[in-house]
N, C-alpha and C positions, 0 to 999 in steps of 0.2 A: 654189191646189189641189194643186200639186206639193209645196208645204210641208206642207200637210195630210196628203196621202198618205204622205209621208216620216215624218212624226210617227206616223202610225197604223201604219206599217210597223214602226217601232221599237218601239213599244208592244206589238205582237204578237210580235216577237222576244224581248223581255225577258220577257213572259208565258210564252212557250214555254220559255225557259231555266229560269225559276221552276219551271214545272210539271214539266219534265225532272228538275231536282235534286230537288224534292220527292217525285216518283215514285221516283227512285233511292233516297231515303231510306227510303221506306216499303215498298221490294220485300221481300215475304216470302221465307223460306227454303223451297225446295222441299221437300215432305215426303219423307222417307226411305222407299224402296221396302219393301213388305211383304216378310216372310222368305218364301222358297220352301218350301212344303210338300209335298214329295215323298217317296214311300217312307218314311212316318214309321213308327217302330217302336211303334205302338198299336194296340189293338183296335178294333173296330167302334163300340162305344160312345164311346169316347175321340174317334176321328175325327170322329163326327158333332157332338161339342161344339165341336172345333176349327175344323171346316169352317164351321160356323154363325157363329163369331165372325170367321172370315176374310171371309165374305161381307159382314158387317156393316162389317168394317174397309174393305174395298174401295170401298164405297159412301160411305164418310166418312173418308178416308184422312188428312185434316188435323187429325182430332180426336184430342187426345192422350189423352182418357179412353177412346176406343175402341181405341187402340193399346195402351193398358194393359190392357184387358179381354182382348185378344187375347194379350197377354204372360202374363196370369194362367191363361188356358186352357191355354196351353203349359206353364207352370210346373207347374201343378196335375196335369198328366197326363204328368209325367216327360220333358219336353223342356226343360231348363234352358237350353241354349246357345242356342235359338231364342227363348226367353223374354227372354233378356238383351238380344238385338238389338232386340226390341219395346219393352222397358222404355226402352231408350237412344232409340229414336225418339221415344217419348212425351216423354222429357225434353228432346229437341232442339225439339220443338213447343210446350212449356210450360216455360220456364226458371225460372218463378217457383213451381213446384209440387214439394215435396220428396219426395212419394210415390214418384215414378218413378225417380229416381237411388237412393232408398233400397232400393226392391224390387230394382233392378239389383244393388246392392251385396250385398244379402241372398242373392239367387239365386247370385252368385258364391261367397259364402261357403259355402253349402250345398252347392256343387259341387266344393269344395277350393281354390279359388282364394283363399286365406286373405290373403295379403300385399296384393293388389291390393284385395280387398274391404275390408280395414281402411282402406286410404288412401282409398277412395271414401266409407266411412262417415265418416271424419273430415272429408272435404270437405263432406258433406251437413250436419254439425253445425256446421261453421264459417259455412256460407251460411244454415242455417235453425237457429239455436240453439234455438228453442222447440220443434222437432219431437222428441218425447220417444221414438218408436220408434227413431230413429237412435241416440240417446245408449244406449238400452238394448242394443241389437244390438252397439254398438262396446264396452260394458262387458263383456258375455260373450265376445265375440271375443277382448279382450284377456286375459281370465281364462284361456282355453284355450290362449293361447301363452306364458303365465307373465309377461305384462306387469302386474305388480300395480299399479305406480304409475299406469299409463295406465287400468287398469279402476277404480281408486280415483277418479281425477279424472272419468272418465265417470259412475260411479254417483253422484258428488256431484252432478253437473249433473243427473242424471235425478231424483234425490230432491227438488231443488229445484222441478222441474216437476210431479212426481206424488208428493208425500210420503206419501200414504195407499195408493198402488198395492201390491196384495199381490204381485204378479209382481216389482215393483222392489225391495221389501223383502227377497223371498226372494233375489234376486241380490245384495243387500248383504250378506247372511248368508253367500252362497257366497264372497264376496270376502273377508269376515272369516276364514273357515275357510282360504282359500289363504294369508291373511298371517298365520296363526297364532294368531288370537284365537277359538278354539273357544267359550268361555263367552259371549262377546257374541252370537256367532252362535246359540248355542242359545236364548239369551233371545228374540232376534228370531223364531227359527222356532218355538218353543212358542206365542208370541203369534200369528204367522200362521196356524199350523194351528188354532188355536182359533176364528179369525175365518172361515177358509175351509177347509172339510173336504173340497172337491173337488179342489184343486190337489196333484195326487200329486207333483210334483216337490219340492215343499216338505216333504212327508212323507218322502221318500226322503233329502233331504239332511238332515232331522232324525234319521233313523236312523244315517247316517254320523257326524253329530256326537256323538250319544249313544256311539258306539264311541270317538270321540276323546277323550271326557272320561271315559272308563273304564266308561260304562254298557253292559251286554251282558245277555244271556239271551233267553228265548223271545219276549218281547214285542217287543225289538228285532229279532230275527231274522225274525219274522212281518212286521214293518213293512217291512223291506227286501225280503222275498220278494213282498210284495202290490204293492209298488211298483217292481218290476224293470224294467217297460217305459215307465216315467214320462219325460216329456221336458219340457225347458223351454218356457215361453210368454213371449211378449214384449210390451210395450206395442204397441197397434195403431192404425193408422189405420182409420177406419170402412170404407173402401173395401177393405180387405184381407179383409173377410168373403166378397167375391166368390170368392176361392180356393176356399173350402169348396163353393160352389155349381158350381164347374167340374169338380171332382173326380169323376171316374167310372171306367168299365172295369170289367171282369169281376171282376178279383181285388179291385178296391176295393169293389165292391158286395157281393161275398161276405162281406168282412171287415166292412163297414159294417153290413149287415143282419144277420149273425149277432150282432153286438154290440146292435143295437136289439132283437132277439128276446130276448136275454138279459136286457135290461132291461123286458121285457113291453110293448114298443112295437111290437107286430105291426101296428097301424093304420098306422103310419108306414113300417114296411119293405115291407109288401105292395104298394103302388103302385110303389115304387122296383124291386122285384124283377119285377114284371110287365112294367115298362118294359124291364129288362135282359134278360128272356126273349125279348122281341122280336128282340132283337139275336143272341141264342144259343138258339134253340129246341131244341137238342139237348142243352144241358147240364143233366146229371142233377144236379149239386151246386145249381145255381140252382133246379131244379124242387123239389128236397128242401126248400129254405128257403121255396119258394112255400107248399109243403104244411104247413110248420111255421106260417107267417104266417096261412094259412086257419084253421089250428086255433086259433091265438092270438086271432083275431077271432070265434071261435065258429062258424065255418062247417065243419062236421064233413063233410058230404058233399063239399065241394070238396077238403078235406085228403085224404080217402081216395081221391079220384078221381086226384089228383096221385100219390099213393103207388103206387096200381095201375098207373098209367102208367108210373112209373119202372121197376117190377118187371116189367112186360110188356116194357120195352125192354132191361133187364138183370136177370135173375132171380138174379144173384149179387151185386147191389149191397147190401152189408151194411147201409149206413146207412139204407136205406129199411126194412128189416125192424126195426131198432132204433127208427127212428120210430114205425112202426106198433105196436110193443110199448109205447112210452111213451104213445103216443095212446089205446090201449086201456086201459091201466092208469089214466090220468088219467079217461077216461069211466067206468071202472067205480068209481073212487073218489067222483066227483061224484055218481054214482046211489047209491052206498052210504050217502053223507051224508043221503039222505032216505028210503030204503027198507030199509037194514041191509045188512051185509057178506054175509050168506048168501041174499040174494035170488037166484033163478036168472038173472034178467038181468044182475045184477052179475057173477055168477060166469061168465058166457058172455063178458063183455068180458075178464075175466082169462084165460080159457082160450084166447081169440083171442090174447091178448098172449103166452102161453106158446108157442103155436103158432109164432108169428112168430119168437120168439127161438130156438125149436129149429131153425126153418129156417135162420137166420143161423148158428147153430153148425155145422150141417151143411156150410155153405160155408166157414167160417172157425172151426175148433174152438179155435184158440189166440188168437182175439180176446176180449180181456178184456171188452169192452163188451157182446158177445154173451152171454157166460158170466154178466154180472152182471144183464142183462136177464132172462136166464131166471130166475136166482135171485129176482129181485124179484117176477117173475110168479108163480112157485110159492109164494113166502111169501104173497102175497095170496090164494092158493087154499088156505092152511093145510097145503101140502105141505112142512112144514118140513124134513123129512129131505133131500127132493130139492133143496130150496133151499139147504141146507147145502153139498151137494156142488158146486153151480154157483157159490155165492159163495166157497168155498175156492179153487176153480180161479180165478175171478176175482182173487182176492188174489194167489195165486201169480203170475199174469200181471202184475199191477199192484200191487206191494207198497206204494206210496207214496200210495194213495188212502184217506183217512179215511172217505169216504162208503162205500166197499165194506166197511171195518171195522165201522162203525156197524150196516150191515144185517145183516152176520154175526152181530154181537153179539146183535141182537135175536132172530135165529133161535135161535141157541145157548142163549140164555136160556130161550126157551120150550120147547127140548128138554131143558133142565136139563143142558146140557153146560157147566157152570161154569168148567172149565179153560180152554176155548177162548174161552168169552165173555169172561172176565177179560183173556187174552192180547190179543184184537182189540180191546177197547175201550181198553186201556191203549196200544197202537200207535196207534189213533186220536187219542188225546190228545197223544201225542208229535208225530204230524203236524200237528195242528191245535190248538195249546194255547189258542187263544181260543174254543173252541166250549163255550159256556155250557152248552147242552143236553148235551153229552157229559160234562162233569164233573157235572152232576146225575144223569145216569143211571148214572155210575160210583159216585157217591155212594150212591144207592139200591140198586144191586147190592150194595154192602157192608153196607147196612142189613139186606137180606134174608138176608146170610150172618152177621150179627150180629158183623161186624167193626167195632167203633166207632172205632178209631183211623184205619182208612184211610177210613172214611166222613166223619170230620172233616176228613181232609186234602183229600178231593174237595170238601167244602163251602168250605173256605177259598179254593180256585182258583176256584170259581164265584162266590162272594162278592166276590173281587177284580175280576171282570168286571163284575158287577152285583148289588150285595147286595140291591137292593129287588125283584128279578124274582120273579114269583109261583113259578116252580119252585124258585128258591133258598130262598124262605120255606117251601115245602112240604117240601124236604129238611131244612130246619133243624128243623122240627116232627116228622119222623120220627126224627131223630137224638136229639131230646129225649126222645121215647117210648122209644127204645132204651136211653138212659141211665138212665131211670127203672126199666126192666124190669131192668136189670143191678143196680141199686142194691138193688131188691126181692128179688133172688135172692142 
């Protein structure tokens, strides 16, 4: 019995040792604490998003994906130092995932920690050689510090992974420019911009390469001007799309929704603006965009209600008067399309527009937008002499607007003020040399003045932009008639 007990005791001891050793080997690393979120320099909208991710993270602190989500919420809302801590926590919790150390390094790079960021990016590419985003960011980082050899090696590895990528090929062209092979870069960029007309960074590089190879002129200048705010884009992991969903804040929403409205996407902008307005109910800029969005989706009553609410709060808020002017002009134009421009209801809209612009001028006589709005409204009422006064004033205040010049040209043409009409449309074409409609109007103007040589010059410029456009064909026909008339005489 004692032998059996001794044997049993020994077995239990050995089993205990095995379990202890095994338990020690399997012991997991304690999750890093969540970053402290106190006195954050963010607004109410941003704080709401960040705190929501913090609550989710506190409930699942060992989850690297959730730690990464919190990091993205922090990064997207302008808190890179805190984001770096959370990305690092995510990478500790999952050492086999490249995205978290990659995002940590990328955030450091964007924050100006260039040397450390490049070291970390290089480490990611060594451990995860098939992770294209890290190679791409490493290539551009090395371009920016003048490490051409390092950049060439990184882009070569990237192109092996994603040979058809527009973004990667654009970076390859950028490296060719840096290393002195502009012709080869030009070949790539001309092909890339034909395949993808949305990537502005490629177009911006193309403009600079044209200058490098000795090509210049209005087209190249216009290309560079239109892409002035372009930024690089990188190969992405699908999870990086969450960064966009976390971006918010008053300034961000104003910028984004303004862009959406310019793209005629009021249906997308309106719910975002209404949500933002709940955080900033007294923000007149947001209310102004809400009014525009209502207008964009066809809700006229709601649009006017917002405009009047703004003016009731601040009767000197010029932008609201300008929006009301545009709103009434558009309503008048839509009605005129069905009942004619001289219908009393149509003219009523134009009169309200002129009154709103007049009120704006009374508060800000040197605001070119107010003067321009009054000029447009008076032109709609066929008050061309009055319109000319305000459009001339707008042009004096804002001499670089081709749009003002085009409106002033039309008014002067109807008033038979040919000298000012010619001067303004010529200025418009200097400011916007790719304006096909402007070249056609200039050509027609010269046809009516029987100036054949100048009309032909305008036709050449218009045909260079789009030779098959109906307006260009019409101008060509008018010039042919003028040639025949001159021959007969």
